[in-house]
N, C-alpha and C positions, 0 to 999 in steps of 0.2 A: 216249393219254391224250383227246386233244380231239376225238374224232369218235363215233359210233355213237348218239347222243342220239336220232335220229328211229327208229333200231331199238329203242332201249330203250323208247320210248313207244309204239311198236305191240306190242312183247311185253306191256307192261302191260296194253294193251286186249285181248289175247288169253287172258290168264291170270284166270280167273273169282276167285280167292282167293290173290294173290300172297303170299308169305312176307316176313317183314320184311327177310330177307337179299336177297331178290328186288328189293323196293322200294328198299332201300339202294344196291344194284349199279345200277339203273336210275337213281336220282338222282345217283349219281356220274358216270355217263355223261351226263347231261343237262348237268350242269355243266360237264363237259369238252368237250362239244359247243358251248355258249355261249362259254366262254373261249377255244376255238379260232377260233372267228368272230371274236372281240374281237382276237384275235393278228393273224389275217390282215389285219382291217381296218385295225388300229392300226399294224402293224409290218411288213407285208408278206408275201408267201407264203414268200419265202426264209427270214426268221427262223422263221416257224412250221415249216417243214420241219426246219430244224437242230434246233431244239427237240423237235420229234417224233421226230427220230433219236436223240436222247439219250434221251428217253423209252423208245422201244423196246429201245434197248441195256440200259438199268437194269432195265427189266423181264426181258429175257433173263438177264441177270447174276442177277436175284432168284431167278429160276425154275430156272436150270441151276447157278449157281455156279463155273462151269468158268473156269479162269485165261484162257482167251482172250476169254471174254465180258467179264471185268473189264478186259483190255488195251484192247478195242474201246471201252468206256465211257471210259478214261482218254484214249484217243486223241483221241475226239471232243471231251472236256472242253478238253484242252490246245489243241486247233485253234480254240478260240473266241477271238476278240478280247476284250479287256478289257469295252468296250460291250457286245458280244454275251453275255459272260458275267453280266453285270450283268441283262440281258432274261431269259436263262435263270433266273437265281435269282429273281428278282421273279415271272416266271410261276410257278415251282414253289411259292413263298410263297403267291400268290393262289389257286393250287389246294388247296394244303394248307388254307387257310381254307376253301374251299368245301367240301372233304370234311367239317370240322368240322360246317358248317351242316347236311350231308345227316345225319351221325349224330345231331346235335341235333333234326332233323326226325323221326327214327326215335323220339327218346325222347317228342317231343309226341304222335305216334301212339298209343304206348304208354298215356299219360296220357289221352287222349281214350277209349281203349278200356277203361279201368280195369285195365290189365294190371299194374300196379304198386301192387295194391291193398294188399298185405302192408306193404308200406312207408309207406302212406298214415295219416293219422289216424284215419280209420274202420276200416282195417284193424288198426291197433294198438289201437283200443277194443275192436274184436271179439275180436282175440286175448286180450287181458287178460279180457275177459268168459270166454271158455275156461278161462282160469286161476282163476275165481272173484272175478275183481275187479270190483265193481260200478261203474256209471257216477258214482255218488256219490263213492265212495273216489277215483276219479281227479280229479273237480272239486275234492275237499278237498285232494288232493296238490298240484294245481297253484296252490293259493292260498299256497303257501310255496315256489313253485319258481322259477327263474331259468334262461333258456335263452338264451344271447346267443353268436351269431357276431361275432367281431370283425374288422373289415377292418384291414389292414396295408400298408403300402407298402414291402415289400421288394423288393430290385433283381432281381427274376426276371421281370417282367412285360415282354416286349420289345415289346409292341405299342403304338403310338400310340393315343390316345382317338380321333383322327380315324379310324383304320382299325376299331377297335372299332365305333364309330358306323356305318359302311359296313357291317361284317359284319352288325349287327343290322338293318340296313334291307334287306339281302338276306335274311336269315331271315325277316322280317315278311312279304315279298313272296312268298317261297318257300311259306311256311305258307299265305297265300292261294290260290298256284296249286295247292297240294295238294289243297285242299278245294274248288276251281273246279269249275263245270260245264263241260262240253266247248264251250259257247259262249262264256265268259267266259275261258277257259283261255288261248287265244292273245294275247289284251290283257295278261295277266298275265306271260306268258313274254317279251312285249316288253318289259314295265317290268323285268322280271328281267334280260335283257340289258342294259338301260340301267345298272341298279345295278351289274352286274359290270363293265361298262365303266368306271363312276366307280371301283370298288374298283381296277381296274387301272391307272388312271391317277393313283392317290392314292399319295403317297409313303408307303413302308412305315417308313421311319428317321425319327428325329428330327435335325435338323441341330444340335441344342445339347442338352447335358445336360439332364436331368429335375430341375427343382428342386422344392422342398417345396411351394410353391404350385400347382405343376402336379399333383403328387400330391393336393393336397388335393381340385383340381378332378376329377381323375380318380376319388377315392372317392366324392365326393358325387353324380359321374354315375349311380352304381349305385342311390343313394337316389331319384335322379329316374327311372331306367328300373324300377325293380322295387320296392324296399322300401317306399316310401311309400304305394304303392297294394296291394301285393300282400300286405304284412303282415295288414291288417285281414281280408282274405279268408282267409288262414290261421287266424285266431280264429274267423270265422262256420262255416269247415269243422268246425274242432273243437267247437264248441258245438252245431251240427247232430248231429255223431256222439254226443256226449254226452246229448243230449234236453233239454227244459225242466225236466223233474222232477229230473235231477241238478244243476242251476244254482242250483236254491232260489230264495229271495225275491230276491237279488240280480240275477238273470236273466242274468248273464254270469259269466265268470271274469276274474279280475285280469290285467293285462297282464304276464304273466311272459316272454313272448318279446320281446327287445328286440334292437338292433343297436348294437354298439360299435365304435369306431374307435382307432386308434393314430396315424393321419396327422395330423401337427402336434403330437403330444404325446411322441412317442418320440424321445427325446435320446441313447439310449445309442449312442455311437459316431459320432453325425451332429452335428457342429457347426453344421449349417445349420438345425437346428430351435431357435428361439428364442422368446422372449416375443412377439415380432412374428409368427412363425408360428402360435403357439397363440392369439392373437387372431384372426389370419386364418381360421384354421380354424373357429372359433366364429361368426364372422361369414359366412363361406361356406354353413355347415350352416344356420344361421338363416336366411338368405336364402332357401334351398330351401325350408323348413319353412312359414316366413310366407308366403312366395307360393303355396303349396299351399292352405294352410288359407282364404287370402283367395278363391283362386279357388273354391274348394268353398263357402265361404259366399255367394259372390255367384251361383253356380249355384243354391243352394238356395233364394236369394231369387227367382229366377225361378220356379222348380219350385214353392214352396209359396205359391199364390196363393189359398189358402182364405179365404171371406169370412165375417164374422160373420152375414151374411144368412143362412149354411147351417150353420155350425158353432158351437159353444161352445169355450171354451178354459179353462184351470186360472187360479185367480189368480196364481199365478207367472208364467205366460206373459204375463197381461194387464200384469202390474206391468213386466216385461221391454219389452214393447213401449211401455208408457207413457213409461218413462224413455230411450227410445232416441234421443230428439231427432228423430225422423222424423216431421214432421207435415205432410208432403205430402198434399194435399186427396185425390189419387187412389189413396193407400193406406190412409186413414183407416178402413176396414172391414176391412183385411188385416192382421191383428195378426202373423202369423208373418213376413211381410216385413217389417214394421216393427221387429220384435224383430231380425231377421238385419241390418236396416240398423244397428242399434245395435251389434251384435257386429262387424259389418264396421267401423266407425268407430272403436270402441275398439281392435281389431286393426290396423289402419292408423296409429293414432295411436302404438301400441308400436312399430312397424316401424322408425323411423330408429334408436332406441337398440339394437335387437336386430339389426339388419342393416347399419347405417351407411348407410342409403339410403331415401328415401321410398318407398312402394309404387307401381308402375307405374300403378295406377288408384286415385287418391287418392279419400277420401270426400267426399261433397258435405254431410255433416254432421260437426261435432264431437263428440268422444267422449274420455273419461279413457282414457289408455293402460291395458292390461291389466297387472297387476303380475307375473302368472304365468301359465304354460299353465293351472294348476288352476282360476284364474276363467274361462277361456275355456271350458274344458270343463263347468264348472258352469253356465254359460248354455247351452250348447248341450244340456245334460242337461234343462233346464227346457222347451226346444223339444221334445225327443223325448218328454218325459214328459207333456206336454200332447197331443201326437199320439196317443200309446199310448193315455192316459187315456179319450180320446172317440173314437178310432178303431180300436180295438184291433190286433191283431197286425201289420195292415197295415203299420204304420209301425215295427214292432219291428226290421225290417233295412233296409238300403239304404244310400243314399248319407249321410245323417245318421248313422247308426249308425258306419259305417265312418270318418266323419269323426272323431266323438267317440272311436273307438279309435285313430286317427293322432295326435290331439292327446295321448291318455293316453301312447302309446307313444314319440313322437317329442319331446314338448314343445316347447319354443322353440329347444332345442338340437340336435335331429335325431338326433344320436348321442351316446353316453357317451364321453367321451374319456378315455382312460387316459393317465397320465404314467408315463415309464420313463426310469431313469437307472441307470448302473453304480454299484456300490458305492463303488468306488475315487473317484470324483467327489465322492460325499458325505462321505466320510472326509476329503478334502483341504479341502472347504468348511468343514466343522464344525470341523476342527482349526485353519483360520484364524479362524474367529469365534471360537474359545474363546481362541486365544492373544491376540487383538486386545483382547479385554474383559480379560485377566488371570485367566481361569479355569483356564486350563491350559498350560503353556508348549510342551510337546512332546505333543500327542495321538497321533500316529502312533508313538511309542514306548512307550505303555501297552500292557499286555497287556489280553486280552478281558474280564477279570473286572473291571480298574479302569476299563474304557471304559463297561461296562454301569453299573457304580455312578455315574460322574459322569453319564451321560446320563439315568439315573432320576432323579437330582436336578434336573437341568435341567428335566425334564418336571414337576416339581412345583411350579416358580416361575414367577410371571407375568414375570419380567424378562427383556427381550430380549437377544440376544447381538449383534445387529447396531447398530452406533454409527454416529448419521448423519454424523458428522464424520471417521471412520475412512476409511483408505485400504486398498480390497481390491483383490486379483488379478481380472483381467479374468473369469477362470473362476467365482469367487465372485459378482461382479457379476451375471454371465449368469444363474448360478442363481437367485440372488435375485428377479432379475427376472422368471423364467419362473414362480417361484411367486407374486410378486404378480399376474402376470396371470391364473395359475389362480385366487386368490381373488377377482380382480374379475368372473371369469367365471361362478362359483360364486354370487356375488351376483347377477350380472345374470341367468343363465340358469336359476338355480336348482340345488339341490344333487344332481339326476341327472345335470347335466352333466359333472362329474367326480366319480367314485366312488372310483376304485382308484389307487393309486401302484404301480408295480411294480418291484422292485428287481434289476437283473440282478447276477449273480456274488454272491449272498447264501450268505456263508460261517459267519456269526455272529449272534447276537442284536444286537450292536451295529450290525449293516447295516441292521436295520429301526428300531431306537431313533433312530439318526441321521436318518432321514426326518422322525420325529415331532417331533423337535427343530427340523427346518428348517421343517416346517409350521406350529409355532408361532410362527415369526418374522413371517408373514403372516396370522396370524390363524385358520388352518384346523386349529389344534388349540388348544384352552383348556383349560389345567389347572384343577382344580377337584375338586369332590366332589359328582357324578362328572366326571371329564374328557370332553370332547366334541370330536368331529371328524366332519366330513362326508365325510371320506376315510377309506378303509381301506388301510393298507401291505399289500403283498402280497410274499412273497419269491418269487424265481425261482430254483429249484435246475436247474442244467443239465448238468454234467460228471457222470459215474459216483460221484465220490468225493463231489461233493457232494449226490447224491440219497441216497447211503448214510448221510452224515452228517445228512439233513435231520430225521429223526425228533427226535434229540437236540436240534438247534438249535431244532426247534419248542417242544419240551417246556419248554426254559428260556425261551423268550420269552413264551409263555402264561402263566408264573408271574409276569411283571413286575408287581409292584404297581400302578404308576401307571395301567396301561392296561387292568386288570381290567374296570373299569366300562365303559370305551369298547367293548371287545370284546363283553362282555354285551349291551351295547346293540344292536350290530350282529347279534348272535345266532350269525354264521357268521364263519368266518376263510378268506379265500380263500388257495390256494397255487397258483402257477403253476409247472409242470413243462416242461422243454424238452427237445423230442425231436432237435433238429438237433445241438447241441454233444454231447450223449452218445452220438449215433450216430458223429460224428467222433471221439469220445474212445474208443470201445470195440467198434465193429460194430454193425449193425442188431439183431440178436438179442439181444445185452447191452444194447443201449439199451432196446428196450421191455421186457424182463424187468426191468432195473432201475427202470424207471418202474413197472411193476406192481407191484412189492413195496415200493416206496417208499410208494405211494399206499394200499397196505393198512395199514402201520405208521404212516402220517401220519394215517389215520381214526382209529387208535385213540387216538394223542397228542391230536388234537382233542377227539374226544368224551370222554376222560377229564377235559378241562378244561371240559366242560360246553357246548360249542359246536358249532354244525354246521358242515360242511366243505363248502367249494366248490373243486373244481379247476379250474385254467384251463390248457389244452392248448395248447401253443405248437407248432402243428402246421404242416408246410409241404406244398407240392403233391407234391413227390416222396417216394416211399417211405421214400428215405433221410433225410427231415426229417419223418417222422410221417405222410406221406401216405396215400392209399387212401381205400377207402369209409368216409365218416364214419359211416355206419348201422352197419356192422359193428365200427367202431372203438368205438363207444360201447356196444353190446351185449357188447364183449369186455372192458369195464372190470371190475376186482376188484368182487366183490360188497358193495353197501353204499356205493361210493365216489361213485356218481352221485346219488343222494337227491333226485332232480328238479333238481338246480342244477349247471350245467355251462356254461362258457365254452370256447370254442375259435377260435383264429385262423384268419382266411382268407387265405392269402398268396399273392403272385404271380400267374401267369396263371390259377389257379385261381378268383380273385375273378371275372374275366370269364366264364371256362367256367361257373360256376354261377349266377352272378347278372346277367349282362347281359341274358337273355332272360327277360322277367317271367313266362312259365309255367314255364320249367324254374327259375327262381329260387324261384317259389313252391312248387314240388315239393321243392328242397333244404331249405326252410324247414320244410315239413312232415314230411320225413323225418327231420331234426335233432330236431325236437320228437318225433315218433313213437318214435324209438329212445331218446330219454330217457325217455319214459313207461315203455317196455318194459323199461329197464334198471333203473328205480326200482320198479316194482311188478309186473313179469312174474315168473312162476316158473322158478327155477333148479336146477342139479343142485349141491349142495351140496358133494359129494364130488369136484368136478372139480379144484379147486386142490390138496387133498390128494393126489391121484393124480398130478398134474402137476408140482408144485414141485419134485421132488427131479431128475426128468428134465431140467426147463428149467433147473434151476441148474447142471447139468452142462454142458448143450448151451450155456448162456450162457458159461461159464468156457472152453471148448474154442473157441467162436467168438471171444472176447475175445483169446485167446493168438493165434490163425491171424491175426487182423486186425492187432494191434499188432504182430507179428512182421513183417508187410509194411510197415505205414504208417510205422511209429516206429522199427522196429530194423533194418531194411534199408539198408545204405548206399547212398547216392545216391538213395533213394526220393522226396525232395523235388524232385529235379532231374528225376526221371521224369516225376512229375506234371506239371510245369511246361512240359515239352517235348513231351509225348503227349497234352496236352489244349490246348485254347484258353483256358487261364486268364488269359495275358498279355494276349490280345485282348480277353477279356470286361472288363477294367477301362477299355477306352476305349469300350464299347459305352454308349450314352446311355439307360441303362433305369432309373436310379435316382439319388438325391440321397446315398446312402451310399456311402462308399469299400469297396473288396472286402477289405481287411484292416484290423485293428484297429489295426495299427501298421506301420511301415516294414519290419520283419522278414519273410523269406522261410519262415520255419518254418510248418509245418502247424499246429501249436497256434495260432497267430495269424491264420489265414485265416478268414475268416469261414464258416459253414456253408453258406450260401447260394450263393455262387461255387464252393465245393468240390464241393457235389452237382450243380451246372449244369455245371460243366466236364465232369465225368464223363459226365453225360447226354449232351452235345454229341458227346464222343468215343464214344459208345454203348457204355460199359463199364457204366454204372450200378453202380459199384461199392460206394457206400455201402448200397445197397438189399439186398444179397445176400451180400457177401464174409464167409468165415467160418463159414456153416452148413454147408457141405459137409465141412469140416475136423471140425467138431462132431459131425458125425453120422455119421462114418466109424466103422464097426465095430459101431455099435449095431443093434438089432434093429427092421427097418424095420416089421415088422408090429405092434410095439409103439407104435411112433410113430404109425402109420396109425390104430389105436384110439385113440389119444390125441387125434388130430386130430379125430376123429369125436364125441368126448365133450366137447372142450373148445372153446368158442368162441375163446379167447384164441389158442391154438396154431393152429386151423383159421385165422383171420384173418391170423395171421403168415405161415403157410404161402401162402395166396391173394396177399398183397402181395410176396412174394418172387418168386411165380410169375409174376406181372403185370409186375415190373419186368424180369426176366430175360428176358420173351419180347419186351420192346421192345429188349434189348441185342441186340449184334452183335458176334461176335468177330473176324469178317472184318473188318469196319470199324475194330475197336479195333487190329487189327494195321497197318493203313494208318496210323492215328494214331501210332502205336510208331513208325513210320518216320521220325516227325520228330526222334526222338532222335538226335544224331550218335553218341552213345558205344554203339558195337554190343554191347559185353559187358553194358552196363548195360542195354540194351534186351532183350535175350534173357533177363537174370536176372529182370527184373521182370515183364516179360510172361509169362515162363514160368510164374511162381507165380500169375499172375492167370488165366491159361487153365486151368491145371491145377486151380485152385478153382471156376472157373467149371463145369467138367465134372464135377468131385464133387458140388457143388451141384446141379446140373441132375439128375443121376442120383438123388440122394438125394431130392429133391422129386418126380419122376415115381414112384420107388419108394413114397415113403409114400403118395402118392395113388392109387397103383395106375393109372397112365397110361402111354402111350407116348410122349408128347410134351408140353412145357410149354403150358400153356393149353387143354389138352384139355377140361377140365370146364368151360372159359368160351369157348364157340364165338363169342359176339359179340365177345369181346376178340380172339380169334384172326382173326376176319374183318376187324376193323378195322385190326389190323396189317397183314393180307396187302394191303390196300388202300393203306397208306401206304408201306410198305417200299421200292418202287421210287424214289418220288419222295424220300424220306428218304436213301438210298442215294446218289442222284445228288447231293443237296446235300452229303451228308458229303464225297463224292469230290471235289467242287469245293471246298469249304472247306479240305480238306487241301492241295490245290493252291495255293490262294490264301496260306494260312498259310505254306507254304513260301517261296513268292515274297517275302511280306511278312519272313519272319526271314532272308531272304538279301538285304534292303537296299532292295527295290524299295517305297520310301515315296511310293505313288502312292495318289492319293486314291480312285481307283477299285478298287484292291486292297482297301483298308480298307472301301470301301462294300461291296464283295463279301463279305467275311468277315461283316460283321455282318448282310446279307441272309441269308446261310446260317444264321447262327446264329438269326436270326427264323424262318426256314423249319422248322428242326429242331425248335426249342422249339414252334413252331406245331403240327407234326405229333406229337410226343410228348405233347402236351397236360398233361402233370405232370411238368416237367422240372426245377422250380427249387424 
């Protein structure tokens, strides 16, 4: 593992044009060499040799798979003392992180070389031009578009922020090393060694559970690293690809690409999210936005030293400078600096109310605080208009333009914060309010039609339900407090601060009306003709049954008279669809097909109501939670369901993988935008759905039968799952503020989808991402399915995702985890079904793809898995050993730490496990 770096570098020098695979191999060896030197220096030769023997044994087991090799690996692991086991786990976690950096560097090289052009914005514009779509038509579509990745704080991100920071620093240093000259490379390699030593010496695990405040800070860190600086560059790239002629008189495109967040506003199943955390989220977010604007305005003031002795300015700029309050004699002839001094003063004056603290660099002059980000943007535009008017295109782009774009995208709120709560909570709160005011003695006992009638009546009256002197339950008081905090935030930060309220477990029209009634209590819904609200209530349909019932639910909701004008003013209704629970409910294949068909039907329902439709895709990192390539997933959406508007959650470790590095973050933002454009405007085969629908319906039904027979109908399956995976141990890993289960129940139905998927990933079964497809495909014409995959992006993407997740699975490791199940008959019964279905699914996928092995059509994936497998397998073996000790009663802090370290390392190596 930890040697051969010098040989790799010399090989690099010998090869005139090294391939990406060769460069990756050399990078991995270089990192191994440096980490090996760190181990020897910090821990000594004996520890290094012990870890190296384990690595070599794991590599031999991986290559040969012989039982004696596995016995040798187990023997070496069991011989480790607990302190040495922790050192081993820590070293392999660090090395997995370094492999990730090496892979990301490969991605940076592709970006610099323009090898991902087909997924870039320029590539999308060129592709659309080939389909006959002119740049002006693209620009016109973007004026009605919305593309929004939404950051969430789900408990599958196992890395500390400190570790992410260290990894980012190593990545930056390695990128500089990669581009260095022979003269500068040695110094950078020394710096790389220092950074890797610091990573090694950094604690991987959190000593305490992650709180909501920590999750807010973690989420904001990605804005600091990437979003606030890179997002304006994405717009610049797109405008350059479209050309000035397509942009028209406006000279730019509207800010359709924005960033959302759930962190601090998602209360579903998390009692730790309160009115206080909602306020804290906005204070923390605004602190970054305002600090960035102040820094940029200050820097522009230093840059724009243009003097009236040499230039002219527009009357608007002259007026802005005159009312700035900057009367310093040395700047009397520098109108741009004076204008920016006034802008800085007003922004600094607004900071205390927005951020809860004065700016680090106060203004020497007084200024009236900006009432809104639009006022700030207007002043900045006055400055740019003057520069462009008198100096031409030289000032059309650059720092000032990027700042204007940032203010337009991020405002004073930074991220649009969604609110989310479970419909059961709303039912109880509304019921209590109605009972207290005497409007309905037992709301819960009403039928759906009676509820809808009562709620519609409430939405037409100004009468509040909450009485100031009444006594309410803690739950009702908490919900009302959160809503009041939301109303305050909307007033302080503007209507874009909170735009959507998502309802989990939506099953009927009353679930949506209840939220509007609650919004009315705090002034966020105003009855009248027309009724008005800055917030759109969006249903979340999650289970298979809910997805099937969704069209009827939405048809009835959109016919509700009190909301017609409000919805017409919004022009679009958002509907969120959940990938995780539908998968846990009925298998991966049934989930994605149910989602696909629900979207097609919902599109017709919403369009029939005269509204546009915006889908919000609740995807996770793992395939079992809707993960996989976002580019391919967006292109595979049913025709007409994207229409330029899409929101997608970014969850768990995927957030760091996609957005911790600025260059890669920018690429991912461009990729999401490019795929949205292509899905909206690109040419499609209109026959693809008609051809494939009947086949997919049959496959989906077969997959669901096989899946539910195992998960919900096999006696003892829940016991097998809890004993053959680390689900029990995961609940103690300090990775999130949310409990693993919705209730204290041990039923699979009540387990959250995230730990369900995460547990199977740790045990290397990956069951939620593939189980059922083999049974569904059995006996079918594989040539027919192969032809369908070539013709239909939806089916091809489904196969790609299953193939990817199965390539990361390992039934040899899964058998070892199954060995943790004490009941031998239960172990044989359940494991036998899983292994047989794995074999069937593998055979079906390779036959359809006309390959000999999984991942054959994706050599990059195969290579990446090959690099990681020996290190993952060793961590899996150690985890099994430590879980066994823990369950046998060894309540040792070092055993627990070892289990958590191995979880960290396995999740890091798999990269999309939660």
